[in-house]
N, C-alpha and C positions, 0 to 999 in steps of 0.2 A: 678861474674852474670852477664846473657845477658839484655841488656836494650829492651824495649819492640821494639824498632827502627829496631835493628838486628834480633829478632825473628820476624818482620813482613818481612824483605827482607829474611831471610830463608825460613821460611816456609808457608806465604801468599798463594801463589798459591797452594802448596800440601795438606792444610786444604780446600782451595776454592773447588780442585778435589774431596775431601773426602766429603765435603758437597754436591756438584753437585752429586754425585751417589746417595745419600738418600734422596733429593730435589728436584723435577723436575723444581721449579720455580727459573730462573736465580735472580731475584729481591730478593726474600727471601733469595736465598743462600747468596746473598752478605751483604745482612742485617743482616743474622747469624753471618756470619764472621765479620763484625763488631762489634757486642757484644761480640764475640769472643777476641776479643782485647781488649775491655774494662774492660773484666774480668781479662784476662790476666796484664795488665797494673795494676789492681788495687790489684791485688792477687802474683804478682811475688816474693814480699819478703817473703810469706809462702812457697816456694820452696825451702827445705831443701838440697837438692841433684843438682846440675847442670847434672849429669848424669842421670838426670832422667826427664829433661825437655820435650823430644819429647813424652815420654806417657803420661806427664802430660797434653799436648798441647790437645793429642788425646782423653785424659778422658773429659776434658774441652767442645773439641768440639762433643763428643757423647752426652754430657750432654745438649748442647744447641741445637742439632735436635729433642733430646727427647723432651725436653721444648718445641718447636716450634712446634712440632705435638701435643702435650697435649692443646696449648692453639688453635690451629686452627683445633682442632675435628670438625668435621661438626656436627650441632644442626639439630634434624628434627622433624617435628610437632609428639606428640605423636599419632596413631589410633585413631577413636573414640570413638571404644570399649574399649579402655583402660582408658581414662579420667575419672575421678572422679568426679561426680556432688559437687558442693562447700556447704557449708552450708546456707540454707537458711537466711538472713538476714530481711526478709518481716516482717514489724510487723504486718501484718494481722494474719500471720501464729502463732506468738508469741504469740500475744493476745487471740486465739482461744483456742491453746492449754494450757495457763496460765488460763486461765476462767472454763477450765474443771478439774484443779489440784484443786482448794481450795474446790469445791463441792466433788471431791474425796478425799481428807484428812479428812474432815467432815465425810466422810461415814465409815474410818478405825476404829477397834474397839477401845476403850476410851485412854488405854494406849501407843497404838501405834499412833493413832490423836494426841494425847498431843507432845508426843516425836518428830514425823515429822514435827508438827506446828513449834515447839520451833528450831529447826534446819534448817528446808528448809526457812520458811514464816520470822522467825525473825531472822535467822542467826546464833545463839549462836551455841558454839563449842559444841561437845561432853560432853568434860570435864564440861563446865558452864553449861549445862542440869544436869548433873550427882551431881552437888553440890546444883545447885537449887531443885531438885528432892530428895536427901536427898538419893542418888541410888548409886551403884557401877558404875565405867567407864563401864566394860563391860557389865553390865546389861543396861545401856542407848546404849551403841553401838550396841546390839542385837536388842533393840527395834527400833531404829530408821535402822538400816539394813532391819528389818523383816518387817517396815512400809514403805521401800521404794520398798522392792519386791513386797507387795501388792498392790504398786501404779501403779508401771510396769507391773502386772498382768489388772490390771482395766483398763490403757491405752490400751494394745495391744488386751484386749476383744474389745475395742469401737472403735479403729483405727487400719489400718494396716500403719507403717512407713519405710520410703524409707531413708535408714543410708549411708554415705559413708563411707570410710577406715578407718576412724577416730572416727567412732561411731557418727559421729551429724546428727541427723534430718534433711535433706534436703525439705522434702517432708512428708505430709500424706493424708491419705484419709479415712473418715468416714465408717465401714464396716455396721452400720444400718442407717436408716435416724434420728430413736430415740435413742440413747444412753440411757443406765440405767443409767450411772455413771454423765453425766454431760448436 
């Protein structure tokens, strides 16, 4: 086997030239070469056949150049039109929307009102609601889903929502000054 020092003496100028043809910055090229020899030194025992040394060295070099470009990929600011608004964490907006939900839930037909109240306000699972109400799980799921759909329609009748790509509300405006639901 070859020692790292022998490899350095024989191949260092060839590898540096190979790197310089692909990397314009001389300092970066020298840094890449140093990293390559660290890799060679730590992995020389994995080389099974000495006859494959040169192709092994160039493979490590090509991989190191690829790693260099991946880590130095330029980053650019996204154009303003492409950025997504973030979900609002403004407590006033949350309070306003929350204050509308309870009156809306109370306006639902009784069977949906009760299912949504237990699920969304009291935080019970649909399985717990089914056991408590002595209903099938699928029947409970249907009631909760239908109640949610009715709530969604009521909210959209009252307000216009702006949502981001993750379907989070980032802003809203009331459609009418006098919403019939809240």
